[in-house]
N, C-alpha and C positions, 0 to 999 in steps of 0.2 A: 504494500500500500504506500502511495506517495503522500508525504506530509508537508504541510506548510508551517514554517517557523514564525512565531510572533514574539517580538522582543520589545520591551519597554524599559527605559533606563531612569533611575533616580540618581542624579548627580549632586553631590554635596560639595559646596565650595566655601572655604573659610575666607571671609572678607578681610581685606588688608587694612584694618583699623589699628589705631594705636592701643586702644583699650577694648575690653570685652563689651558684649552687647547690652548688659544691664548693670554694670558696675565699673569701677575705675581700675580694676586689675589690668596689668599689662598683657597685651595680646602678642606674645612672642614665643617662638619655637626654641626648644632646647634648654630651657631653664631646669634647674634641679627639681625633682619631683615634689609636688605639693608646696611650692614656694610662690606661686602666682594665684593665690586664693584669698578670699575674704568672706565675711559672714553672708554676703548676698549670694555669691556663687556656691557657697557650701550649704545654702538653704537653712540658715539658722532661724529660729522663731522670731517673728516680729520685723524682719527686714523687708524692704520694698524695692522692687526693681525699677530702674529708670532707663528708658530707651536711649541708646546711643544714636545721636543725630547723624553721625558719619556713617554708621552701619545702614541706617535707613536710606541715605543718599546713594550709597554704593549699590544697595539692593535694587532701588528704582532704576539706576543707570543700567544695571545688568538686565533687568526685565525689558527695558526699552531696546537695548542692543539685541535682545533675542526676539524682537518684534512682537512683544506682548502688549496687550491692553492693560494699562495701569489703573487700578481702582482709585478713585478719589477718596474712598472711605474703606478702611480694612480694619481688622482686629487681630489680637493674639488669643491663643487658646492654650489650655493645658492638656498635654498628651500624657496620660498616666501609665506608668509601667514601673515595675520593681526590678532593679538591676544594680550591682555594686558600683557601676560607674556613674550612677545618677543619685546624688545625695538627697535631693528633694523628693525622690520617687515620682517625679513628673518632669517633663520637658516643656518649656515655653516655646510654642510653635504657632503656626497658623493653619487652620483647617479649611473652613468653608468660605472664608473671605480673605484670600491671599493678596499680596500686593500686585501680582501680575498674572494674567491668564491669556489663553488663546494666542500663543506666539508660534514661531517656527524657526527651524534652522535648516539651511540647504547644504547638502553634501554633493560632491562630484563622485559618481560611481558608475562603472560600466560605460564610460564615455558620455554620460548624461548627468543632469542635475536632478536630485531627488529631494523633495521637501519632507522633513520630519516635523510633525506638530509638537509644540510645547504646551502641555496641558496647563501648567501653572509654575510660577516662581514664588516661593514664599520664604520669609525670614524665620529663623529659629536659632536657638542656642545649641552649641555642641555639648556632647556628653564627655565624661572623662575617658581614660584609657586604662585597660587592664594589661599588665605586663605578666605574661604567664611563665611559670618556672619551666625550664627545659625538661624537667622530670615529670611535669604535669601534676605535681602534688600540691601546688598552691599558686595564687596569683596576687600580684601587688597592684594597688589602685593608685594611679596618678591623676589628681583632679585639676591639674593646671589647665587642661583643655576645657573644663566645664565653663560654660558661659561664653566661649569664643563665638563670635557672630558667624552664622552660616546663611547661605541661601541654598534651598533645595530646588533643583530644576527637574521637573517631572515630564518626561516625554509622553506623547501619545504612543499606542502600540503599533507604530508605523514601520518599525525596523524589521526586516525580514531575514537578515543574515548577520552572523557575528562580525563580518568585515564591515558592514554598514554601521554596526554599533561602535566599532573602533573609530571609524571615520567621523561619526557624529560626536563622539567624545573629543576627538582632536580638534574639530571645528569649534565646539563650545569652549574649550580651553583657549584656543587662539582668540576668539572674540573677547573673552573676559580679560585676557592679558592685554589686548589692545586697549581696552577701556580702563586699565589700571584698577580693576575691581579686586583682583587677587593675584598672587604670584603663581598660583596653580601648581605648586611643587608636589607632585604625587608622592615623591619619596619622603616628604615631611607630613603627608596627610592633609594638605590644604586643598587637594582635589581627590575625592573618593567616589566610587560608583557602586550602587546596588543595581543588579540587573534582574528583571523578571522575564522568564522565558517559558513558553508553552508551545506545544505542537497540536495541529488539528489536521484531519484528513483534507487533502486538496479539494477545494470547492466548498467546504463547510464554512458557514458564516460564524457560528458560535465558537468562542474561544475554548481551548482546552484548559486543563488544570495546570496552573503555573507553579513554578518553583522560583525562589529568589536566591541569587548568589550575592553575598554581602561583602562590602568593603574591599573591592578589588582596587589595587593601588598602582596599576600600570596599564597602559593601552594594550600591551602584549597579553597581559593576564585577562583583561576583559574579553579579548577575542578568543583566547585559548579556553577560558572557563566556559564560555558560551558554546564553543565548538564541542567540548566534552559533554556538556549537558544536553545539547542537541542530539548527539549520537546516543547517549544513554536513554533519553526519552523515546527516540525513534525505535530503538531495539526493544524496549519494554512494551511499547504499544503494538509493534509488529508481532510480538509473541503473545498478544492477548492480555497483557498486564495492564495495571492502572497506575497513573501518576498521582502521588499524594502531594498535597500542598505543604511545602516545607521550606524552611530557611536553611541555606547551605553556605559553606565557605569553600573557596578554591584553595587547594593545597598544592603549592607549586612543586614541592619535592616529589610527591607521588603523581602529579598531573591528573588529579581527579577532584570532584566535588565531595565534600564530607558533610554529613548532617549536623546541624547545630540545634535546631528545635523545629516544632511544628510552626507553620507560618501564621502570624496574627492577621486579622482583618481590622478595618478601621474601628468597628464597634468594640473590639477588645481593648482599645486604649481609653475608652470612656472620655472622649473629648468634651470639654466644656469651656466657655469663655473665661479667659484669664481675668480674675476680678481686680488685680492690682495694677493693671495697665489700661490707660484710656484708649479709646479708638484712635487710629491714625487717620487724620483728615488732611488731605493734600489739595492745595490750590492749583489751578491751571498754570499759574506762573511758576510754581515750584516744579511741576512736572516738566514744563518747557525748559527750565534752567538745567534740569538733569539731562534732557535730550540734547541740549547744546553742548554738553560735556563729551558726547560720544564722538570719537574721531572717525576718519575714514576706516571702515572695517575690512577684514581680510578679503572677503569676496569682492568688494568694490575695488580694492587695490589690485587684486589679480586681474580683474577685467580691465582696469586702467593701464596696467603694465603691458598687457597684450595690445591694447588699442594705441596707447601713446608711444610706446617704445618698439612695437613690433616684435615683442619677445614670444617665444613658444609658450604654450600653456604650462608646460613642465617647469620652465625657468621661473615663470610668474608665481607658480605654486611654492617653489623652494624659497624664493626671495621674500615672500610674504609670510613665512613661517612665524616670524615675530615682528612686532611693530618696529623695533630698533633696527633689525636687519633691513626691512623695507625702506626705512628712512635713510639708512646708510646708502643703499643702492640708489635711491632717488637723488641723493646729493652728488654721488659720483656721476650718474647718468647726465645730470645737468651740465657737467663740465667737460664731457668727452664728445668726440665726433660720432661714435657708434656705441649706442647703449648695450648692444650685444657683447661687445668686448668687456664692458664693465660687468655684465652678468657672468661672463666666462671666468674672469679673474676672481670675482667674489665666490661663485659656486665652486670653483676649483681650488686654487691655492689658499685663499683666505679661509674658507670653511674647513679645509683640511687642517690648517693651523689651529683653528678653534677646537677642532675635535681632539687634536693631540694635546693641547694645553689645558683643555677643559674650561676655556674662557667663554664669556658671552661677547657678542659683537661690541657692546658698550665698553668692554675692558680692553679691546685690542689696541695695540700701540701703533696704529696707523690711521690717520684721519682720512675721510673721503677725499679731501683736497690732495693728499699725498698719493693716494691710489690713482686719482685722475691725472696727476702729474706724471706718474710712472707710465700710464697708458699713452699719454701724449708723447713721451719720449720714445716709445716704440713706434708710434705713428709717424713721427718726423724723422725716423732713421737714426736717432742718437744712439740707441741701444737695440740689440736683438731681443727677441722673446726669451731666448735662453739666458742671456745676461739679466734680463728683467726679473726672472725667477730668483736669481741670486740677490738682486737689489731688494726685491720685496722681502726676502728673508731678513736682510740686514736692517731694513726699515722697521720691521716688526720687533727686532731685537734692540735697536738703538733709538728709534723714534726720529731719526734725522730725515730730512727731505731727500727724495731719490736723487735729485740733481746734485746735491752736496756729496752724497756717497759716491756717485759716478765720478765726480771730479777728484775726490780724495783717493779713490782706488784705481783711477785711470781706466775705467771700464767703457769709455765712449767707443762706439762702433767705428771701425775703420771703413771709410767710404772713399778714400783717395784711390782713384782708378790706377794710377801709375804704380803705387805701392802694392795694390792687390794683384796687378798683372805680373809683377816680378815674382811674387810668392806663388801665383798660379802656374807660372812657367816651371818653377822648381818642382811643384807637385806633379805636373804632367810628365816631366822628364823622369821623375822617380817612380812612376807607376805606369809603365808601358802596357802591362796586362789589362788594367782597367780601361786604358785609352782604347785598346783594340776591341775589348768587349763592348764598349759604348758605340764604337763605329760599326760593330756587328749587330747593333739594334738592342742591346741589353741596357735598358734605361737605368737599372739599379746601379750600373757601373758609374754613372754620373754622380749618384748619391755618395758612392764611396770616395770619389775624388773630392767632392764638396766637403765630406767629413774630414778628409786629410787637411784640406785648406782651413777648416775651422779649428782643427787641432793646432796647426801651425800658428794661427793668430789668437789662440786661447779663447776661441769663441767670439772674438770681437769683430770679425769680418762681416760686412753686410751680406747676409745670405742670398738676397735676391740678386745683388750684383755678382756674387760669386757663381751662382748657378748659370747666369747668362754668360758671364765672361769665360768660364771653362768650356761651355758648349761651343761658343763662338771660336775660341782659340783652337779647339780640336778640329772643328769644321774647316778652319782656315789653313790648317797644315797641309 
């Protein structure tokens, strides 16, 4: 039997505020356990939460960037559950009146664009973290994360493959980073994903029984976890079995999902309005101000890079992976004759350097103006592409302008025809076999002669002049 996969994602994003959502405790990663807590986030009797205005602004900005309709009036609710990481025994969240609804995210898949609906974006506080003993006999509770401001982004069940789920996650992260809503560092837990997946016979409209995979912390694990669960459910259904509604976790070591507990429904949480927080009332002017904070988003940049610079879609996709990288390319492209050359240098040597060093583009020791200068020196024949790679490496290490390094190291390209002709004559006389091969129609032999010429000049000869000169000299003998 053929099955159709139905996937919906719940993406949790920690907002980049200085303090927590309902108190003044610092919102920072990596502090010693239980040192960023106070009576409010610990749920002590008699304390009252106060909404962080910055968290609200970031949440609204995110909802608008995800094409949601923002409610002029929303409220907070109490989501009741008992777990060691929740000292209040409830979580302040939003249930039936979230800040944003009915949005969408578009992904590029299979050569086309697919729109994934966003059901809702709501604000809530994070829970603590359990650090489990390797032996499995105890767990330690760290409450530093309690009260950290979150948005939860709930997708419609529009995703049909694990690959689409990964692409959706990547696009959501890119959008939120462009908007400076969150750093979205999955390794630090500031972007996490719960995935709901079910299978149904092809053509059936009713959804199958779903399982939920909790807290996946990498794009790779999102795709792999869903692929495993897709196979498991298909095999069970094909054998006549049933799928139970469960909450699972992805175990990377064994590459399988593991049962955590039976899955709760909304009514199990006994939601009710949070009595200690007033309703959130937003003016049209406030919402407009948040919309004005949204920069050109990744999809718009990709489209512009193709239209304005004539780049291939692949180049545009790579160069818009982060806002800082896109702005770096924009700055270089504005200063060079051919934007594709800027794309090639950034996507090749520069990104390779970042991968090796672990740096972000903002940290690189080469300004857009310096890269544009380097490309210009290639275009005007001052240096060869081969020498340019050496110069780029030196700029990245020393921070000096390319022109200065070329002068200091004597790297300027040799374009003096008389000087090159004398060297070419020596190369031709020293390599009679290559000369005969070239005359016999073996084009590669010319490359061997040019290589010898470049070796003689330590890579400084103008390669275009050398190719033409050697070919003319052999033909003229």
